C-alpha positions in Angstrom: 15.3 34.7 5.5 16.3 32.8 8.5 16.1 29.1 8.3 12.9 27.9 9.9 12.8 25.6 12.9 14.4 22.1 12.2 13.1 20.3 15.3 9.7 19.5 14.0 6.4 20.9 12.7 4.1 19.4 15.3 2.0 22.0 17.2 0.1 20.2 20.0 -1.6 21.9 23.0 0.2 25.2 22.2 3.7 23.9 21.9 5.8 23.2 18.8 7.7 19.9 19.1 9.2 17.1 17.0 7.3 14.0 16.0 7.7 10.6 17.5 7.5 8.4 14.4 11.3 8.1 14.1 11.1 9.3 10.5 12.6 12.5 9.2 11.7 14.4 6.1 13.6 17.2 4.3 11.3 20.1 3.6 12.7 21.7 0.5 12.2 24.7 -1.8 11.2 22.9 -5.1 12.5 25.8 -7.2 16.0 25.4 -6.0 16.3 22.1 -4.0 17.4 24.0 -0.9 16.5 22.3 2.3 14.4 24.6 4.5 13.9 22.3 7.5 14.5 18.7 8.7 11.2 17.6 10.0 10.7 14.7 12.4 7.4 13.4 11.3 4.3 12.6 13.5 3.3 9.1 14.4 0.1 7.6 15.9 1.3 8.7 19.3 1.4 12.4 18.2 -2.1 12.1 16.7 -3.4 10.6 20.0 -1.9 13.5 21.9 -3.2 16.1 19.5 -6.7 14.8 19.6 -6.6 14.5 23.4 -5.6 18.2 23.5 -8.4 19.2 21.1 -10.9 17.2 23.1 -9.8 18.8 26.4 -10.0 22.3 24.8 -13.5 21.6 23.4 -15.2 21.8 26.7 -14.2 25.5 27.2 -14.1 26.7 23.5 -17.5 25.3 22.6 -19.0 27.3 25.5 -17.5 30.6 24.4 -19.8 33.1 23.1 -20.0 34.1 19.4 -18.6 37.5 20.2 -15.6 36.0 22.1 -14.8 33.8 19.2 -15.2 36.7 16.8 -12.9 39.0 18.8 -10.2 36.2 18.9 -10.3 35.8 15.2 -10.1 39.5 14.6 -6.9 39.6 16.7 -5.7 36.7 14.8 -6.2 38.6 11.5 -4.2 41.4 13.0 -1.4 39.1 13.8 -1.3 37.8 10.2 -1.4 41.3 8.8 1.6 42.3 11.0 3.6 39.2 9.7 2.2 39.2 6.1 5.7 39.7 4.5 7.1 36.8 6.5 4.2 34.5 5.7 4.5 35.4 2.0 8.2 34.6 1.9 7.9 31.2 3.7 4.9 30.2 1.5 6.8 31.2 -1.7 9.9 29.1 -0.7 8.1 26.1 0.6 5.6 25.7 -2.2 7.6 27.0 -5.2 5.4 30.0 -5.7 6.4 33.4 -7.2 6.5 36.0 -4.5 4.0 38.1 -6.4 1.4 35.2 -6.0 2.0 34.8 -2.4 1.9 38.6 -1.6 -1.0 39.2 -4.0 -3.2 36.2 -3.5 -2.3 33.6 -0.9 -1.6 35.8 2.1 -4.2 38.6 1.6 -6.8 36.0 0.7 -6.1 34.1 4.0 -6.4 37.3 6.1 -9.7 38.2 4.4 -10.9 34.6 5.2 -10.0 35.1 8.9 -11.9 38.5 9.0 -14.9 37.0 7.2 -15.2 34.2 9.7 -14.8 36.6 12.6 -18.1 38.2 11.4 -19.8 34.9 10.4 -19.2 33.5 13.9 -21.8 35.9 15.1 -24.4 35.0 12.5 -25.3 31.4 12.8 -28.7 31.2 11.1 -31.6 28.8 11.7 -35.3 28.6 11.2 -37.4 31.1 13.2 -38.7 29.9 16.5 -42.4 29.3 16.4 -45.4 27.2 17.4 -45.5 25.0 14.4 -47.7 22.3 16.1 -49.8 24.8 18.0 -49.0 23.1 21.3 -45.3 23.5 21.3 -42.6 26.1 20.7 -39.9 24.8 18.3 -36.3 26.3 18.4 -33.3 25.5 16.2 -29.9 25.3 17.9 -26.6 25.1 16.0 -24.0 23.3 18.0 -20.4 22.5 17.3 -19.6 18.9 16.2 -16.6 18.2 18.4 -13.0 17.4 17.4 -12.4 17.9 13.7 -9.7 16.0 11.9 -8.6 17.8 8.8 -6.2 16.8 6.0 -4.9 19.6 3.8 -3.0 19.4 0.4 0.3 21.0 -0.7 -0.9 23.3 -3.5 -2.1 26.2 -1.3 -0.7 25.4 2.2 -1.6 28.5 4.0 -5.1 29.0 2.3 -6.0 25.3 2.8 -5.0 25.5 6.4 -7.3 28.5 6.7 -10.2 26.9 4.9 -10.1 23.9 7.2 -9.5 25.7 10.5 -11.5 28.9 10.4 -15.1 27.6 9.9 -14.5 24.9 12.4 -13.2 27.0 15.2 -15.5 29.9 14.4 -18.4 27.6 15.0 -16.9 26.4 18.4 -15.1 23.2 17.3 -11.6 22.3 18.0 -9.3 20.8 15.3 -6.3 18.7 14.5 -4.9 19.6 11.0 -2.5 17.4 9.1 -0.8 19.4 6.4 1.2 17.7 3.6 4.6 16.8 4.8 5.9 18.7 1.7 4.5 22.0 2.8 4.0 22.2 6.6 5.8 25.5 7.4 3.0 28.1 7.1 0.4 25.9 8.6 2.3 25.8 11.9 3.0 29.6 11.7 -0.7 30.0 11.3 -1.5 28.1 14.4 1.1 30.0 16.3 -0.4 33.2 15.2 -3.8 32.0 16.5 -2.2 31.3 19.9 -0.6 34.8 19.9 -4.1 36.2 19.3 -5.3 34.5 22.5 -7.0 31.4 21.1 -6.5 28.8 23.9 -4.0 26.0 23.6 -5.5 22.8 22.2 -8.1 24.6 20.1 -5.8 24.3 17.0 -3.3 21.5 16.7 -1.1 20.7 13.8 0.5 17.2 13.1 2.8 16.8 10.1 3.3 13.2 8.9 2.6 10.9 6.1 -0.9 10.0 5.0 -0.6 6.2 5.7 0.6 7.0 9.3 -0.6 10.2 10.6 -3.4 10.6 8.2 -4.9 7.2 8.8 -4.5 7.5 12.6 -6.4 10.9 12.4 -9.2 9.6 10.1 -9.9 6.5 12.2 -9.4 8.0 15.7 -12.5 7.3 17.8 -12.4 10.8 19.4 -12.6 12.6 16.0 -16.1 13.5 15.2 -15.7 14.7 11.7 -13.1 14.3 8.9 -12.4 17.1 6.3 -10.1 16.2 3.4 -9.0 18.1 0.4 -6.9 16.3 -2.2 -7.2 13.8 -5.1 -10.5 11.9 -5.8 -8.7 8.6 -5.5 -7.4 9.4 -2.0 -10.8 11.0 -1.1 -12.5 7.7 -1.7 -10.1 6.0 0.7 -10.7 8.6 3.3 -14.4 8.2 3.0 -14.1 4.4 3.3 -11.9 4.7 6.4 -14.2 7.2 8.1 -17.2 5.1 7.4 -16.0 2.5 9.9 -17.0 4.8 12.8 -19.8 6.7 10.9 -17.9 10.0 11.0 -19.2 13.0 9.2 -17.1 13.5 6.1 -16.4 16.6 4.1 -14.6 16.1 0.8 -13.1 18.7 -1.7 -11.5 16.6 -4.4 -10.1 16.8 -7.9 -11.3 18.9 -10.8 -11.0 19.1 -14.5 -12.5 22.6 -15.2 -14.0 23.3 -18.7 -13.4 26.7 -20.2 -16.2 27.2 -22.8 -15.7 30.0 -25.3 -18.8 30.7 -27.5 -18.6 32.4 -31.0 -19.8 35.8 -29.6 -17.1 36.0 -26.9 -14.4 38.6 -26.7 -11.5 36.6 -27.9 -8.8 38.7 -26.2 -10.5 38.5 -22.9 -11.1 34.8 -23.3 -7.5 34.1 -24.3 -6.1 36.1 -21.4 -8.4 34.4 -19.0 -7.4 31.0 -20.3 -3.7 31.7 -19.8 -4.2 33.1 -16.3 -6.7 30.4 -15.4 -4.5 27.5 -16.7 -1.2 28.8 -15.2 -1.9 30.1 -11.9 0.1 28.3 -9.3 1.8 26.5 -12.3 -1.6 24.8 -12.9 -1.6 23.2 -9.5 -5.0 24.2 -8.7 -8.2 22.0 -8.7 -10.2 24.8 -10.3 -7.6 25.6 -13.0 -8.7 25.9 -16.6 -7.6 22.7 -18.2 -10.1 22.0 -21.1 -10.9 25.0 -23.4 -13.7 24.2 -25.7 -13.9 26.9 -28.4 -16.7 27.4 -31.1 -15.2 26.9 -34.5 -15.4 30.5 -35.9 -13.1 31.6 -33.0 -11.0 28.5 -32.6 -7.9 29.4 -34.7 -7.7 33.0 -33.4 -8.1 31.8 -29.8 -5.3 29.1 -30.1 -3.0 31.6 -31.8 -3.5 34.3 -29.1 -3.1 31.8 -26.2 0.1 30.5 -27.7 1.4 34.1 -28.1 0.4 35.0 -24.5 2.1 31.8 -23.2 5.3 32.8 -25.0 5.4 35.9 -22.7 5.0 34.1 -19.4 8.2 34.5 -17.4 9.7 31.6 -15.4 12.4 32.5 -13.0 13.5 32.8 -9.4 10.7 33.0 -6.9 11.8 36.3 -5.2 12.0 38.1 -8.5 8.9 40.3 -8.8 9.0 39.8 -12.5 8.6 36.0 -12.3 5.1 35.0 -13.5 5.3 31.3 -12.9 7.2 29.2 -10.3 8.0 25.5 -10.2 5.9 22.5 -9.5 5.9 21.1 -6.1 8.4 18.3 -6.7 10.3 16.4 -9.4 7.8 13.7 -9.0 4.9 16.0 -10.0 7.0 17.5 -12.8 7.6 14.1 -14.2 4.0 13.2 -14.0 3.0 16.2 -16.0 5.7 15.5 -18.6 4.6 11.9 -18.9 1.0 13.0 -19.5 2.0 15.5 -22.2 4.3 13.0 -23.9 1.5 10.2 -23.9 -0.9 12.8 -25.5 1.8 13.6 -28.1 2.3 9.9 -28.9 -1.5 9.4 -29.2 -1.6 12.2 -31.9 -2.2 15.4 -30.1 -0.3 18.5 -31.2 1.9 20.4 -28.7 1.6 23.9 -29.8 3.6 25.5 -27.2 5.8 24.3 -24.4 5.7 20.5 -23.6 9.1 20.3 -21.9 11.5 21.0 -19.1 13.2 24.4 -19.5 16.8 24.5 -20.2 19.5 25.8 -17.9 19.2 26.5 -14.2 15.4 26.1 -14.2 15.6 22.6 -15.8 17.6 21.4 -12.8 14.6 22.3 -10.5 11.0 21.3 -10.7 10.0 23.8 -13.4 7.8 22.8 -16.5 7.0 25.0 -19.5 3.6 26.6 -20.0 2.0 24.1 -22.5 -0.8 24.3 -25.0 -2.2 21.2 -26.7 -4.6 20.8 -29.5 -6.0 17.8 -31.6 -6.5 15.6 -28.5 -9.4 13.1 -28.4 -12.2 13.8 -26.0 -11.7 10.4 -24.3 -7.9 10.7 -24.0 -6.2 11.0 -20.6 -5.0 14.5 -21.2 -8.7 15.6 -21.5 -10.3 13.3 -18.9 -7.7 13.1 -16.1 -6.5 15.8 -13.7 -3.0 17.0 -14.8 -2.2 19.4 -12.0 0.4 21.3 -14.1 0.6 24.2 -16.5 -1.1 22.5 -19.3 -4.2 23.7 -21.4 -5.9 21.5 -23.9 -7.9 23.3 -26.5 -10.7 21.6 -28.6 -13.3 23.0 -31.0 -17.1 22.5 -30.9 -19.9 23.3 -33.3 -23.2 23.9 -31.4 -24.2 25.1 -28.0 -25.5 21.6 -27.2 -22.1 20.1 -28.1 -20.4 22.7 -25.8 -22.4 21.8 -22.7 -22.2 18.1 -23.4 -18.4 18.2 -23.7 -18.1 20.4 -20.6 -20.0 17.9 -18.5 -18.1 14.9 -20.1 -15.7 14.0 -17.3 -16.2 12.5 -13.8 -15.4 15.9 -12.2 -17.6 18.9 -11.4 -15.7 21.4 -9.3 -15.6 24.6 -11.4 -16.1 25.8 -14.9 -16.4 29.0 -16.9 -18.4 30.3 -19.9 -17.4 33.1 -22.2 -20.1 34.9 -24.1 -21.7 38.3 -24.5 -25.1 36.7 -24.8 -27.2 36.7 -21.6 -29.2 33.7 -22.6 -26.2 31.7 -23.3 -24.6 32.7 -20.1 -27.8 31.7 -18.3 -28.0 28.3 -20.0 -24.3 27.6 -19.2 -24.8 28.5 -15.6 -27.8 26.2 -15.2 -26.6 23.2 -17.2 -22.9 22.9 -16.5 -22.5 20.4 -13.6 -20.1 22.2 -11.3 -20.0 23.8 -7.9 -18.9 27.1 -9.4 -19.5 28.6 -12.9 -17.8 31.8 -13.8 -19.1 33.9 -16.6 -16.4 35.8 -18.5 -13.8 35.0 -15.9 -12.1 32.1 -14.4 -10.5 31.5 -10.9 -11.5 34.5 -8.6 -12.9 33.3 -5.2 -14.4 35.4 -2.4 -14.8 34.7 1.3 -18.5 35.3 1.1 -19.3 32.6 -1.5 -18.9 28.8 -1.1 -16.4 26.5 -2.8 -17.2 22.9 -3.4 -18.0 20.4 -6.0 -20.4 18.0 -7.8 -19.8 14.4 -8.8 -16.3 13.0 -8.2 -15.1 16.5 -7.1 -16.6 15.8 -3.6 -19.3 17.3 -1.5 -19.6 19.9 1.2 -18.5 23.6 1.1 -15.5 25.6 2.1 -15.6 29.4 2.9 -18.8 31.3 3.2 -21.6 30.9 5.7 -22.5 27.7 4.0 -19.4 26.0 5.6 -21.1 26.2 8.9 -23.5 23.5 7.6 -20.5 21.3 7.6 -19.2 22.2 11.0 -22.3 22.4 13.2 -25.0 20.0 14.3 -28.6 21.2 13.9 -30.7 20.5 16.9 -34.4 20.8 17.2 -35.7 21.8 20.7 -39.4 21.4 21.1 -41.1 22.7 24.3 -44.7 22.0 25.4 -46.5 25.3 26.0 -49.9 23.9 27.3 -49.0 22.4 30.7 -51.6 19.6 29.9 -50.8 16.2 31.4 -52.7 14.4 28.7 -51.7 15.2 25.1 -54.0 14.4 22.2 -51.4 12.2 20.5 -51.3 9.9 23.6 -54.5 8.4 22.3 -52.6 6.6 19.6 -51.0 4.5 22.4 -53.6 4.5 25.1 -56.9 6.1 26.0 -56.4 8.8 28.4 -58.5 9.2 31.6 
């Protein structure tokens, strides 16, 4: 592929340009170390200009009709479809993903999101108009919030840009998106495709910079009405605290530590395959990844053995090879964090059944890490309680159903979970009692545009995707109109006696 632009990944008021912070950042392919672009990063001035562009565009965009916004999004989806191979290649190179993941998951999922929100834009729901008091007609209006400041992570750059931008603009808002400085390339391409589809300049702006500089300037900007953040729980708490200073609306999608509960009547082969796929997708860099497998004792040994066998068959290799199953981690820093957590678990007495190291040869000189299976860890250990964000699955046994559900809920997180059983009553109980925003039954990971994504507890609040996301990006206004024409209303008597 041709080398992407090296002059900057700021997209402000319809134009790509360099940042003004004076800092440069090498955007690399983590699977090879190849420099893809030299990015001049955004500073506070760039954020000011992007917010000003979004604010100026809001006056017109917020008054467009739902059908106008819908048609623009459909044209946008067509732009993405025509460039799908290009988006897949760039996403693969910038994020260290195998090409079969970007072509089979990231890009088609994003296109489907755009088409979904094109339809959803025309279906903003509210309570039916009516005379609830008897003397007035009450009507609900859904109105856009204003300028949205969004911060997206590096693990799914294109899809996270879509999850942030689409419900916001479909509802009539304008937006300034800050992608991770590690993975900005497809976010800017996404915004450029929107412009090519006829979405006006300034509706979608992208500023690429560091969190402490560009991120903080965006969060605290007085003209930003709402902040949406996806990332770690620790940083999410900081974002919420900074946004609280100006009483901004806040939407947070934070970390996860998904339990994978296998009851003794489950299909072991299906569960083992689901665990390996759910733990290793995107090299485990997924907040909904299967990280804690709790398996009822009658199936425990067979499950561990089969998972280990399946992990042996997972192929690491070049990103552009269709036979490669798992790519690299996003950086050496992330790889070393994962390696340190595995080593700490081993030192504390856990057993590394498979993996647990950096591959040999060429892959070892990049940010790859082996698929890893761990047993014999303590429930209160870091490897069980803390987010790893790497290709690591911890497997622990349980005895009773009560134990399973207690252990599943025994972390601060509550983003996603799965339960594996052929018993409808067990499945129903697990879906009711596991504290998570999504509970899969006999599967783990699939997402669909029509259904919401969001967490409980320390995994944040608010929803991405689905019509529920419009609750985040619209204000609900009650309009109450007198229908009597009377000058004196009965409630006036609570203040003065009418004559």
